[in-house]
C-alpha positions in Angstrom: 2.3 35.0 -15.6 1.5 32.3 -14.6 -1.6 29.5 -14.0 -2.8 26.8 -12.0 -3.7 23.0 -13.4 -6.0 20.9 -12.8 -6.5 17.3 -12.9 -9.0 14.6 -12.6 -9.7 11.2 -12.6 -11.8 8.9 -11.6 -11.0 7.8 -8.6 -8.7 10.8 -7.5 -8.5 14.8 -7.9 -5.3 16.1 -8.1 -4.2 20.2 -7.9 -1.0 21.6 -8.5 0.1 25.0 -7.0 1.3 27.4 -9.3 3.0 27.2 -11.6 5.4 30.2 -13.2 5.3 29.9 -17.5 8.2 32.6 -17.8 11.6 30.2 -17.7 14.0 31.0 -15.3 16.6 32.8 -17.1 19.6 32.4 -15.2 18.9 28.6 -14.9 18.5 28.2 -18.6 21.7 30.3 -19.0 23.8 28.5 -17.1 22.6 25.3 -18.7 23.9 26.5 -21.7 27.4 27.5 -20.8 27.3 24.3 -19.7 26.5 22.4 -23.1 28.6 25.3 -25.1 31.7 24.4 -22.8 31.8 20.2 -23.3 31.0 20.8 -26.6 34.1 23.4 -27.3 35.9 20.7 -24.6 35.6 17.8 -27.2 35.9 19.8 -30.2 40.5 19.9 -29.5 40.4 16.0 -29.7 38.6 13.0 -31.7 39.1 9.6 -32.1 40.9 10.1 -36.0 43.1 13.1 -34.3 46.8 13.4 -34.6 48.2 16.7 -33.3 51.8 17.7 -33.9 54.7 19.1 -32.8 57.6 19.6 -34.3 60.6 21.8 -33.0 63.7 22.9 -35.0 67.1 23.1 -32.2 69.0 24.2 -34.6 70.9 27.4 -33.0 72.0 28.9 -36.0 70.0 31.6 -37.1 70.7 31.3 -41.2 69.5 27.7 -40.9 66.3 27.1 -41.6 64.3 24.2 -42.9 62.4 24.6 -46.2 59.4 23.0 -47.6 58.5 21.1 -44.5 55.2 18.5 -45.3 54.8 16.0 -42.8 51.9 13.6 -43.7 49.2 11.3 -42.1 47.3 9.1 -44.4 45.1 11.1 -46.9 45.4 14.3 -44.3 49.3 17.1 -45.0 50.4 20.1 -44.5 52.7 22.3 -45.5 55.9 25.4 -44.6 56.9 26.8 -46.5 59.7 27.2 -44.0 60.6 26.8 -40.5 63.8 29.4 -39.0 65.9 27.9 -36.6 64.1 27.4 -32.5 60.8 27.7 -34.3 57.6 25.1 -33.3 55.3 25.1 -35.3 52.2 22.6 -34.9 49.2 21.4 -36.7 46.3 19.4 -36.4 45.6 16.5 -38.8 42.1 14.3 -39.0 43.0 11.2 -41.7 40.4 9.4 -42.7 39.4 5.6 -40.3 40.3 3.8 -43.8 43.8 5.7 -45.1 47.3 3.7 -43.7 48.2 6.2 -41.3 51.2 6.0 -41.1 53.3 9.8 -40.5 55.1 10.9 -43.4 57.9 14.0 -43.0 59.6 15.7 -45.8 62.0 18.6 -45.9 65.7 20.9 -47.1 67.3 21.6 -44.8 71.2 22.7 -46.4 70.0 22.1 -50.0 69.9 18.3 -49.0 65.8 16.9 -49.1 65.1 14.0 -46.1 62.1 12.1 -45.6 61.9 10.2 -42.1 59.0 7.9 -41.5 57.6 8.1 -37.9 55.3 5.7 -36.3 51.9 3.9 -38.1 49.3 5.3 -35.5 45.9 3.1 -35.0 42.4 3.8 -36.6 40.0 5.5 -33.6 43.4 6.2 -31.4 44.0 9.9 -31.1 47.9 10.9 -31.2 49.9 14.0 -29.7 53.7 14.2 -31.3 56.5 15.7 -31.0 59.4 15.6 -33.4 62.6 17.4 -33.4 64.6 17.3 -35.6 68.3 19.4 -34.5 71.3 21.0 -36.2 72.7 17.2 -38.3 68.9 16.7 -39.5 69.0 13.8 -36.1 65.5 13.5 -35.2 63.7 12.4 -32.2 60.2 11.7 -31.7 57.5 11.1 -28.8 54.1 10.6 -29.0 51.3 9.5 -26.9 47.4 9.1 -26.9 44.6 11.7 -26.8 43.7 13.0 -23.9 47.5 13.6 -23.2 50.2 16.6 -23.0 54.3 16.8 -24.1 
């Protein structure tokens, strides 16, 4: 379906060429896909996201971390066990009003352990990797999002 539009003014007369009233479906579909991609990409990190990766580097298959809790501000996550050689990941989103100190709690060979990690700035997203060895020695590295470790 199409129509022709005519606009008149006191001194000028404008006449348009034929205008299609049927939308350009491929163009709209492409625009819709672009918008969805951008929205999905933005969901991977936000200003207060903390993306955490815990690696238990022990090679003994009988060893495991138990009762593992990771806390950043008021957001926390719990794993019942992390087996030797395994990797676990979680994304925490502490509120802007929280104390953003990271704390890791776990049990290894019957001994309860705790580790205070870095304190994260409000309004900044982070990625952190925490490696725990067989003797409970912890190493970590972190970066500001967007980044990769």
